[in-house]
N, C-alpha and C positions, 0 to 999 in steps of 0.2 A: 195856417199860412202856407201858400203854395211854395214848392221848391223852385228856385231860379236857375235856369240853364242859359248859357251864352253860346251861340254858335258862331264860330269864325269861318266865314265864307258863305256867300249866297248862291253857290252853284247847285249842281244836282244833289250832292250829299247834304249840303246845308238846308236846302229847301225840303228835302225828304225828312231830315231830322226835325226840322221845325214842325212839319205836318204831324209826325208821330208824337213829338213832345207835347204839342197842344192837345192831342187826343188823349194823352196819358195824364193831363192835368197840370203840366208845368207852366210857369211863367217863362215866356221865351223871348230872347233878344238875339238879334243877328247883326253881326258886324262884318263889313266888307271893305277891303282896301280899294276897291274900284267902284264905279257907279253900278247900282243894281238896275236890272231891266224893268221896265214899267209893268210887265205882266207879272213879275215876281212880287213887286210892291203891291199890286192889286190883291194877290193871294195873301200876302202878310196882313193887309188891312182886314180881309175877310176872316182870317184865322185869329186876329187879335195879337199879332206879333209885333214887337217893337224892333225898329232897325235903325242902323246908321250906315252911311256909305262914304267911300272916299276918305277913310281914316286909317292911319298906319297903326295907331295904338287905340284899342277899344276903350270907350268910356263906361262900359257896362259891367265891369267886373265887381263892383261893390256888392257884397252879400250874395255873390254867385255860389251855387252849390257844386256845379261842375261845368266843364267847357267841352264842347265838341269841336275838334279841329279838323276841318276838311282836309282830305289827303293831299291836295295840291299846295298846301301852305307849309313852307319849310320851318324847321325847329328854331331857326335863328331869326324869325320874324319878330317884330316889336311886341306884338300882342302875346305871342307865345312866351317870350322871355319874361314879360310882365306877369303873366299867369303863373309861371313857375316861381317867380319871386314871391308872389303872393300865396303860394301853396295851394292853389285851386286845382283839383283834380282834372286832368285832361284825358279824354277818351275819343276813340274813333266812332264814326257812324256805325261801322259794323258791330263794334262792341255794344253800343246803345241799342241798336235794333235787335240784336241777339237776346237781350234781356227781356224783350216783350213779345217773344214767340216761343211756342213749344214745339215748333216744327223740327224735323230732321234736317240737318245742315250738311251739305257737301261743299267743302271749300277748296278751290283749285287755284294754285299759285305757280309761279315759274317765270323764268325770263322770256321764254317763247312757248307758244302753243296753248297757252291757257284759255284764250278766248275760243279758239276752235274746239278744244276739249270740253269747255263749259257748254257751248252751244250743242255739241253732239250728244253729251250726256243728258242735257235737258230734253232734246228731241226724242232720245231713246226712251226716257222715262215717261214723257208725255204721250208718246205714241202707244205706250202700253197701258194707258188709261190711268196713270197715277196723277194725284192732285199736286202738281209741281210748279214752282215759280222759278224765274231766273232773274238775277240781280247782281249788284256789286259793281264791278268795273265794266259792266255791260248792261246796256239798257237802263231800266229804272234803278234808282238807288234802293238798297235793302231796306232802309227805313221807310220809304214810300210804299214799297210792296207790303210790309208789315202793317202799315197804317190803313192800307186800302183792301187787303186780302186776308184770307185765312188758309193759305196753302199748307199742306201737311209736310212738304219737302221743299227746300230752297237749294238751287245750284248756284253758287257764288263764284264769280271770278274775283280774285283777290290780288291787288298789287302789293308790292313791299310797303308803299306809303300807307295803305289801309291797315296793314298788319303792325305798323310801328306803334300805334296807340291802342292796341287791344289790352285788356286786363285779365278777364276771365273767359274770353271767347274760346270755345273748344268745339270745332266741327265734328259731327259724327264720322264723317269720311274726310280726310285731308289728303290733298294731292300736291306733290311738287314735281312738275313736269321736267325741269332741268334748272341749272343755275349757271349762267354765264355772265361776264361783266356787263352791267347796264346801270344807268342812273348813277354813275359813280360821282358825278358832280354834286348829287344830293347827299352822298355818304363820304364826304371828306376825301374823295378819291381813294377810298380804302375798300377793296373788294371784300374783305372779311366782314366789314360792317354791313355791306349789302347781303351777304350770305346769312349773317345773323338775323337780319330782318325777315328773310324768307322762311327761316327755320322756326320763327315765332308761331307759325301756323299750328305747330304741335305742341306748343308750350304747355297748354292746360289740358291736353287730351288724356282720357282715362284708358284703362286696359280693355274696355269693351268697345273702343272706337278704333278706326282704321287709319293708317298712314300709308298711302301708295307712293312708291319711290322709283325713280328711273334708275335701274341698276346699271345702265350703260354710261351714266354720267359720273365720272370719277370724282369731280369736285363735290357733287352732292353726296356721294357715298362716303367720301372721307369726312365731310363736314358732319353728316348725321352720326357718324361713329363717335363724335365728341359731345353729342348732345344726349341728355337724359330724357327719354320719352316713354310713357307708359303704354302708348298705342300699339296695337297689333300691326306690325310692319308687313306689308305686302309688296314685293318687287315686280317691276314690269320691265321688259326689254327683249333683246334678241338672244335666242339660243340659251335660255335659262333652264336649268335642270332642278333647281331647288324647290322644296315645298312652299306653299303660299306664295305663288308667283304667277305671272302672266307672261307668256312668251310667244314670239312669232317664229314659226318654222314652216318654210315652204308655203307661204301665203295663208297659213292657218294660225289663228289665235288659239292658244291653249291655256286655259285658266285652271290652275291647281289650287284648291281651297277645301279644307276639311275632308281630305281623301277622296274628293270628287274631281274628276278631270272633264272640263267642258271645252269642246273644240268648235270654233266658229270660222267659216271661211271668209277671207277678205278679197276673194277673186273679183267681186263686183264692186268693191269700194272704189269710188270715183276719184278720190284725191291723190295727187302725186306726192312722192317723197317718203323717205324713211320716217321723218318727223311726224307725218300725218298718220302713219301706221302705229306709231307710239301713242298718238292721241286716241286712235281707235281702240287700242289695247286698254287705256285708262277707262274710257266710257263703257266698254264691254265688261270690264271687271266690276265697276260700280253697279251696272245693270244686273250682273250676276249676284252681287251681294244682296241686291233687292229682289232676288229670285225671279227675275224676268225670264220669259220663255226664250229658248235659244233662237227660234225662228223669228221672234220679234226683234232681237238684237241684230240678226243678220239683215233683216229687211230695213231697219234704220240705218245701218252702215251703207246699204246699197242705195238708199234714197237721199243720202246727205250730199249736198252739192257745194259745201264750203261757204265761206263768208267773203264779202267784198274786200278788196285790197289785200288779199292773201293769195299770192300766185294766181290771180284771177285773170283768165283769158279774156282779152278785150275784143280783138279783131284779128283776122288774117288778111293782109293787104299785099297784093302782088307776091303771094306765097311767103310772106314774112309775118311771123307771129308776134303780137304785141301783148306783153304780160305785165299786169299791174300788181306789184308786191309792195305797195306804199307802206303797209303795216310793218315791214322789216325795218324797224327803228334802231336795231343794233347789229353788231357784226355777225353774231351767231345765226340770226334769222336770215341774213343775206347769204351766209354759208350754205344753209339748206336750199335756198333759191338757186344759187349757182350749181349746186350739186345735182338738181333736177334737170338742168339744161342738157338736152341731147343734140343740140346743134351749136354752131358758132354763134356768138351773140354780141350785141351792142348794149352796154351796161350804163344805165343812168343812175348816178349815185351822188350822195352828198346832202348837207343840211347842217344841223347843229350837232357837232361832235361832242359826245358825252364822256370823253376819255377813252375813245375807241383804240383797240389794237388791231390794225388792219393786216398785220403780217400773216395771220393764219389763212387769209384769203388768197395769198399770192399763188399757191400751186393751182388752184381752180381758175383764177383769172388768166394765168399763163396758158392753161389748157384750153379754155372755153371762150374767152373774151378777146375780140379783135379790136375793139374800140371802146373808150370810156368817155362818157359825157359827165362832167362835174357840175352839178346843179346846186349851188350854194353860195352864200356870201363870202365864205372863207374856205377855199379848197386846197390850201397849201399842203396840208398834211396828206391828203389823197394823192396829190401830184408827187410828193416826195416818195411815197411808198410804191406807186403803181407805174411811174413813167418808164421804168426799166423792163416792164413785162408786156407792154402793149405799144403798138406803132402809132396809134392815134389817141390823143387826149385833148379834149375841148372843154372850155369853161363857158358857163352861161348862167344867168339868173332868171331866165324865162322858161317855163314849161313848154310853151308853144315852140320856142326856138329849139329846145332840147329834142323834142319829138320830130321837128323838121330835119334837124341834122342827122338824127338816127335813121330817119326814112331815106335820106340821101345817100348814106354810106352803107346801109344794109343791102344784102343780096338775097335772092331766092333761097328758101329753105333755112334761113337764119331767124334769130329771135332778137327782139328789142325788149330788154328787161328793165323796168323800174324797180330797183330794190335798194333803197337809199342808204341802209346801215346806219342812219342818223335820224335824230328828231327833225321835225318839220318846221319849227317855229320861226326860222330866219325869213322864209319867203311865203309860208302858208299858214292858215289858221290852225291846222292840225293835219294828221296823216290822212284823214278822209278828204279834206280839201285838196291835198296834194294828189291823191289818187284820182279823185274826180276830175281835176284839171288835166291829168294825164290822159284819161279816158276821152274827155272832150276834145283834146288836141289830136288824138289818134283818129277819132271819128271825123274830125275836120280835114284830114289829109286828102 
């Protein structure tokens, strides 16, 4: 008799898990609280997957051996609460997929920088001829990749939600880029709960595995000191002198590992900002662990142009630069964006507030921002914090209007920066939709 698995959620993680579970011989049932897309239903028919849609509490739990909960589903949903009441094991897609591959796994998490670090690491390994795939919170789901491919290495971007339901998952190399308040609405507005979620990435690591840590992040370093991990710790940051570390000094990355010092120039690295240099340190360190040639690492750094919606230069119009940083969905990401500005700016900000503390942005806003355009359904908190440090504050719920206002009040050699510091779901489908609307509005000026 086949084992029965129930998948909660028919999105990217759910579909990938269904595909891999069918391949592994499970009876597969998918339950979704919304209506499933027709193309997904067609796939399920082809694969022999049973499904239900638009139900708050699944009807499939009888005789279920395990449940995969998609990362977007909160722990207080009706189906999750019922599963816990019935004592059915709940695991993440990351956990399930990792059980069906022998590949080396690089797991990258953090509040900011994980997507860029994941992509840069992937490109670096791929450009050196390694058989490597990329998955997780970027591109295809990990389960789909395992079902369709036989990569020898996987580079995974991992959100806190994906780590919440791991059981035995243990990446060969784990990375925590930083930890700053984010998604607190999902963690009972308790920062410590969110920190604990991020640290789960090293929960099951062994002493022959690596844990890369941002030494300049005091919250992370304090938190990791209270956690028992068997992994080999390797620090990265600015001006480090310790063994087993990666440091940046005078535009040179120096990797110290096993009494070997490897120096790599970042002089031709095209991405701006201290945070992107930290991302480059991580990717270079991982490449070094895989014994990649130093010239290959340097070449990958030089040729990496970044990702859309992350400090993305859109256009220069009448000597005004328009920058799309829609991926800045929390305060820390926006801090990095403001830090990179070397001109006066008009700042477009706002969206769904996830329990944000805007106070840390005040010095940068006072120094660099001449006008603020609040783009969201509820801008009260932004107005309360920033009205005292800028002469101009405008509210709107239209991207086109926000860009037109910014165009009218900006002057030559200034910058218009979209860096929302908030989630996008009040006015947009997602941060990509928000960023694309900004780019289209700029191009229409």
